[in-house]
KEKE-3310 file (N, C-alpha, C; in steps of 0.2 Angstrom, whole numbers, plus 5000, padded with zeros to 4 digits):
npx = (5004:5002:5004:5002:5012:5007:5014:5024:5021:5027:5027:5024:5029:5021:5023:5014:5010:5004:4991:4980:4979:4982:4989:5005:5016:5030:5036:5048:5055:5053:5051:5040:5028:5014:4997:4989:4975:4971:4961:4959:4968:4966:4967:4960:4960:4971:4981:4991:5002:4998:5010:5018:5020:5033:5041:5036:5042:5056:5057:5053:5065:5075:5072:5072:5086:5092:5087:5094:5107:5108:5105:5117:5127:5123:5125:5139:5145:5142:5146:5157:5152:5153:5159:5166:5181:5189:5196:5207:5211:5216:5227:5236:5240:5248:5262:5265:5265:5270:5279:5277:5290:5298:5294:5298:5300:5291:5298:5301)
npy = (4994:5011:5028:5045:5058:5072:5084:5084:5076:5063:5046:5036:5020:5007:4993:4977:4975:4986:4986:4985:4998:5012:5027:5036:5040:5042:5053:5048:5056:5070:5071:5074:5071:5061:5057:5041:5031:5015:5001:4985:4985:4997:5015:5025:5038:5052:5064:5078:5075:5081:5090:5087:5100:5102:5096:5103:5116:5113:5111:5123:5131:5124:5128:5142:5143:5137:5146:5158:5154:5152:5165:5171:5165:5169:5183:5183:5178:5187:5198:5212:5229:5243:5254:5248:5239:5225:5213:5205:5214:5225:5218:5215:5228:5232:5231:5240:5252:5270:5282:5300:5304:5297:5300:5308:5326:5335:5339:5355)
npz = (5000:4996:5002:4999:5002:5012:5013:5003:4992:4990:4987:5000:5004:5011:5022:5022:5035:5038:5035:5043:5052:5063:5066:5068:5054:5045:5032:5020:5011:5014:5028:5035:5048:5047:5052:5050:5045:5042:5035:5032:5021:5015:5013:5025:5031:5031:5039:5044:5058:5074:5083:5099:5112:5116:5106:5096:5100:5099:5085:5080:5085:5078:5065:5065:5068:5057:5046:5051:5049:5035:5031:5036:5029:5016:5017:5020:5008:4999:4985:4988:4989:4978:4985:4995:5001:4998:5010:5004:4994:5002:5008:4997:4994:5004:5003:4994:4998:5000:5008:5013:5015:5007:4994:4979:4975:4963:4947:4941)
capx = (5000:5006:5001:5004:5013:5003:5018:5028:5018:5031:5023:5027:5027:5020:5022:5008:5008:5000:4984:4975:4984:4980:4995:5009:5021:5035:5038:5055:5058:5053:5052:5034:5024:5007:4993:4985:4971:4969:4957:4959:4973:4964:4968:4953:4961:4977:4982:4997:5001:5000:5016:5017:5022:5040:5044:5035:5047:5062:5056:5054:5071:5079:5070:5076:5094:5093:5086:5099:5113:5107:5106:5123:5130:5122:5129:5147:5147:5139:5151:5158:5149:5158:5162:5169:5187:5190:5202:5213:5214:5221:5233:5239:5243:5252:5269:5267:5263:5275:5277:5279:5297:5301:5292:5302:5297:5291:5304:5297)
capy = (5000:5017:5034:5050:5063:5078:5089:5084:5072:5057:5040:5032:5013:5004:4985:4974:4975:4992:4985:4988:5002:5018:5029:5041:5038:5048:5053:5047:5062:5077:5070:5076:5066:5061:5051:5038:5025:5010:4996:4980:4987:5003:5020:5028:5044:5054:5071:5079:5074:5087:5089:5089:5107:5101:5095:5110:5121:5111:5111:5130:5133:5122:5131:5148:5142:5136:5152:5162:5152:5153:5172:5173:5163:5173:5189:5183:5176:5192:5202:5218:5234:5247:5258:5243:5236:5218:5212:5203:5220:5228:5214:5215:5234:5234:5231:5245:5259:5274:5288:5306:5306:5293:5303:5314:5332:5335:5344:5360)
capz = (5000:4996:5004:4996:5008:5011:5012:4996:4987:4989:4989:5005:5003:5018:5021:5023:5042:5040:5032:5048:5056:5065:5070:5064:5048:5043:5025:5019:5007:5017:5035:5038:5051:5046:5055:5045:5048:5036:5037:5027:5016:5011:5018:5027:5034:5032:5041:5047:5065:5079:5087:5106:5113:5117:5100:5092:5101:5096:5078:5079:5086:5073:5059:5066:5067:5049:5043:5053:5046:5028:5030:5037:5023:5010:5018:5019:5001:4994:4983:4990:4984:4974:4990:5000:4999:5001:5014:5000:4991:5006:5009:4991:4993:5009:5001:4989:5001:5001:5013:5010:5015:5001:4988:4976:4973:4955:4944:4937)
cpx = (5005:5002:5005:5006:5010:5007:5022:5025:5022:5026:5027:5024:5027:5019:5015:5006:5004:4993:4979:4979:4981:4986:4999:5014:5025:5037:5046:5059:5058:5053:5045:5031:5017:5004:4989:4980:4969:4965:4957:4963:4971:4964:4961:4954:4968:4977:4989:4996:5002:5006:5015:5021:5030:5043:5043:5040:5054:5062:5057:5062:5076:5078:5073:5083:5095:5093:5091:5106:5113:5108:5113:5128:5130:5125:5136:5149:5145:5146:5152:5155:5154:5162:5167:5176:5188:5196:5208:5215:5218:5227:5238:5243:5247:5259:5271:5266:5270:5273:5280:5287:5301:5299:5297:5298:5296:5295:5300:5299)
cpy = (5006:5023:5040:5055:5069:5084:5090:5080:5065:5052:5036:5025:5010:4997:4983:4974:4982:4992:4986:4992:5009:5021:5034:5036:5043:5047:5052:5053:5068:5077:5072:5070:5067:5055:5048:5033:5021:5004:4991:4982:4993:5009:5024:5036:5046:5062:5072:5078:5080:5085:5091:5096:5107:5100:5100:5115:5119:5112:5119:5133:5131:5126:5138:5148:5141:5142:5157:5160:5153:5161:5174:5171:5167:5180:5189:5181:5182:5196:5209:5224:5239:5252:5254:5240:5230:5217:5209:5209:5224:5225:5215:5222:5236:5235:5237:5252:5263:5280:5294:5307:5302:5296:5309:5320:5332:5341:5349:5367)
cpz = (5000:4998:5002:5002:5006:5010:5006:4991:4986:4991:4994:5004:5010:5017:5023:5030:5043:5037:5037:5054:5058:5069:5066:5059:5047:5035:5024:5015:5011:5025:5039:5042:5050:5051:5051:5049:5042:5039:5031:5021:5012:5016:5019:5029:5034:5034:5044:5055:5069:5083:5094:5107:5113:5110:5095:5093:5099:5088:5077:5080:5081:5067:5059:5065:5060:5045:5045:5049:5038:5027:5031:5032:5017:5011:5017:5012:4996:4991:4987:4986:4982:4979:4995:4997:5002:5005:5010:4996:4995:5007:5004:4991:4999:5007:4997:4992:5001:5005:5009:5010:5009:4994:4985:4974:4965:4953:4940:4937)
residu = (UNK:UNK:UNK:UNK:UNK:UNK:UNK:UNK:UNK:UNK:UNK:UNK:UNK:UNK:UNK:UNK:UNK:UNK:UNK:UNK:UNK:UNK:UNK:UNK:UNK:UNK:UNK:UNK:UNK:UNK:UNK:UNK:UNK:UNK:UNK:UNK:UNK:UNK:UNK:UNK:UNK:UNK:UNK:UNK:UNK:UNK:UNK:UNK:UNK:UNK:UNK:UNK:UNK:UNK:UNK:UNK:UNK:UNK:UNK:UNK:UNK:UNK:UNK:UNK:UNK:UNK:UNK:UNK:UNK:UNK:UNK:UNK:UNK:UNK:UNK:UNK:UNK:UNK:UNK:UNK:UNK:UNK:UNK:UNK:UNK:UNK:UNK:UNK:UNK:UNK:UNK:UNK:UNK:UNK:UNK:UNK:UNK:UNK:UNK:UNK:UNK:UNK:UNK:UNK:UNK:UNK:UNK:UNK)
# end
């Protein structure tokens, strides 16, 4: 028997032991947890499982951390704007600096 995931549409293949079953299953593709009810090998009901408060809090923290990490990566990988100087450009110019004392006066 196969059940379509409500989150991503993946067909979750269930073994014969799920012919008369009521309880949670997890999508192998997206990880969503659904509650199903089957009877004599036929699906009677499918819905997203309600998460207990503690699991929901952990899920929210993980989601926020993932979003923050993605934003940080995007910010650090962004090219420098026209007014900014990259650190590599500063390092490459350090050896070529001259002081006023070393400059020669223009002949004129």
